[in-house]
Structure formats: C-alpha cells, structure tokens
C-alpha positions, -999 to 999 in steps of 0.1 A, spaced: 368 138 394 385 130 428 411 102 427 414 83 459 452 86 464 450 69 497 432 40 482 459 36 455 485 36 482 465 11 503 461 -13 474 498 -9 465 509 -18 500 485 -47 502 503 -62 472 537 -54 487 546 -30 459 569 -2 464 563 31 446 589 21 421 572 -13 416 538 2 408 553 30 388 571 6 366 541 -16 361 519 14 352 545 30 330 547 61 352 574 80 369 579 74 406 575 111 415 543 114 395 528 84 411 538 97 445 520 130 438 489 111 427 489 92 460 493 124 480 464 141 460 488 167 446 482 156 410 449 147 392 456 120 366 438 116 333 415 86 328 441 71 306 466 72 334 440 60 359 435 30 336 472 22 337 472 23 375 440 2 379 454 -24 354 487 -25 373 468 -31 405 443 -55 388 412 -36 401 383 -18 386 389 19 378 358 28 399 376 16 430 400 45 426 374 72 422 352 90 447 317 88 433 300 101 464 301 134 483 279 165 481 298 181 452 303 170 417 335 150 413 329 131 381 316 147 349 287 131 330 310 124 301 335 106 323 308 86 339 293 75 306 328 64 293 336 45 325 303 27 325 306 19 288 341 5 292 332 -15 323 305 -32 302 330 -39 274 312 -16 249 329 3 222 318 38 212 302 23 181 283 -4 201 269 20 226 260 45 200 241 19 180 222 9 211 213 46 218 205 54 182 231 82 178 263 84 158 297 73 174 311 108 168 283 124 187 287 100 216 324 107 216 317 145 219 293 138 248 320 118 266 345 146 260 320 171 273 322 190 239 284 190 236 254 191 260 230 162 250 193 166 254 176 150 284 160 124 261 194 114 248 207 111 284 177 88 291 185 66 261 221 64 271 211 54 307 188 28 293 215 13 270 239 12 300 212 -3 322 216 23 349 191 48 364 190 82 347 200 97 381 234 78 378 242 101 349 223 132 356 233 135 393 269 131 383 265 163 363 271 196 380 242 213 361 212 196 377 191 228 375 200 233 338 192 197 329 158 199 346 151 233 330 159 219 295 139 188 302 106 205 312 111 232 285 114 206 258 85 186 272 63 217 269 75 223 233 91 257 242 122 271 226 147 290 248 135 322 232 98 313 240 107 306 276 128 337 279 101 360 266 74 346 289 97 348 319 110 383 312 146 373 308 170 370 279 173 339 257 210 340 263 205 337 301 183 306 295 210 291 274 237 298 300 216 283 328 209 251 307 245 248 298 256 252 335 275 284 328 256 304 354 235 297 385 202 315 383 190 338 411 160 328 432 140 355 414 149 341 380 141 306 391 107 317 404 99 335 371 109 304 350 90 281 373 59 302 371 60 301 333 65 263 333 38 257 358 60 241 385 73 250 419 108 264 422 115 234 444 113 212 412 147 225 402 165 218 435 148 187 450 162 153 445 134 137 424 147 102 427 145 103 465 109 114 462 101 88 437 116 61 459 94 73 488 61 74 470 56 36 467 60 32 504 31 56 510 -3 42 518 -31 47 491 -48 70 516 -17 92 519 -11 93 482 -47 104 477 -43 131 503 -11 144 486 -31 148 454 -56 171 472 -53 207 459 -53 221 494 -24 199 505 -5 208 474 -10 245 481 5 239 516 35 221 500 41 250 476 41 274 506 66 252 524 89 253 493 92 291 497 100 290 535 134 300 546 154 277 570 142 294 602 105 293 591 108 257 581 123 247 614 95 265 632 69 245 612 87 212 618 90 219 656 53 228 657 44 195 640 66 176 665 49 194 694 15 186 680 23 149 676 36 147 712 5 165 725 -17 141 706 1 110 719 -2 124 755 -39 130 751 -43 95 737 -26 80 767 -48 100 791 -79 87 774 
C-alpha cells in the first residue's frame, strides 16, 4: 500500500510537532519517521497505527486508496475496515460464518478466499463487494473463479474445455500470471461470456443501468444489439476510435438535418 508521507508531515506540522515530537509519541526513531515522510520507507500496519494514534487521526487518512494501480491488498483492506468498525477477528468471523483462524489467514494474504466468502465479508463489513475486490490486484482471477464456481466447473474441467493446463487456470485465479488475450478468449468462450467480462468495471456498468430508460434497457437486451456490443469488445483502440468518431459525425449530421427541417 502507498503511505502518504506528505500527509503525515502536513498533519504533524498542523499540530506544531517536530519530527522528534511525533517520533517520541509514536515510539519510533526520528530517522525512520523522516524516511516514511519522504516515501523512502514503507511502514507496517502496526507502525502506521502508532503514527495515526499519535496524530489522533484515522489510519485511512494516511493511505492512498485511489489511483489506477493496486496500492492496498485485499487482506489489508479487510483488516482496516474491521478495526475501524471495532470488530475483533472472532466477531467478524462469526458474522461471516467462518473460523477466526481462516479470517486471519485471509487478512495475512496466506490464502485466497472464494468469491462467495468475499461477498459475505463485504456484507458483514457493510461495504460494496467492489470495495474489497477492486482493491485486489487479481481482478481477472477473481472474476474467473467466480463464474467458474457459479457454473459448477473445477479448474480441471475448465482447463480441459479451454485447451489449457489446470495449473495455468490456478495461476491465473491466484494472480500469479496474467493470461494472454488468446487464453482469455478461450476461457471466455467456454464460460459463455465475452472477454470484456474479465476487464470491464462491472460496478460502473451496474451503476449506469438504473439510469437507462426502459426502452433503452429493452434495446440492450436485443440479440442483434448484443452481437454488436460483442464485436466492439474485440476492437483495438484505433478501430474503436473510428467507430466513436463515426457515431459523433452521425449525431451531428442528424441534428443539422433536424434544424433544417
């Protein structure tokens, strides 16, 4: 995860603390705290807790949760949310219906939980599933495991149908390798989904759908429209830009004709 060293320094200076003051309050060395503020060192969660307590702020204020790349692991995110809600390992585990030891392994990233388990954890923490899943670097792997399990397929079943090794399926699901487009297409065909399913932000799409009119939602359900959308998924950047430019020109021409009428 990315620690906002500048934010720590800003909060320290707001409180008129010197490096020595904050280091003493947090039980750290001045040199180590200085390196954290400069971004030269990445502290552990335990150390981050000491700093946030010394500054009397939430730990989340010192962490960058945004950006295009993964900065916080799913285990770290679960632990932070759990502690912010004042839940012990045992309390959250009971809410989820799993053992405290298993939850501890999830937080330590020692195991990869099933998608159903992630959903139950999100529900218990009262956050969207995307809060946990999108903080995980292996979005493709999670989606692959999710739809495979939904269809009742083992890794071996999927591998055989897709013409790849079961070991490769396991590595993709565990985030150890990124699949090639060819592999993604083979897997998608077996599972009956578009390759776009693995790379699109589903939550963004789900948030957009309610704003669509009933007529537009009905149109999107049309097989011919879905065929076009599948073709769009396979376009490269240049081809997609051409299509978008054509649509814009078409709309401008239509508006011009309307004004003439």
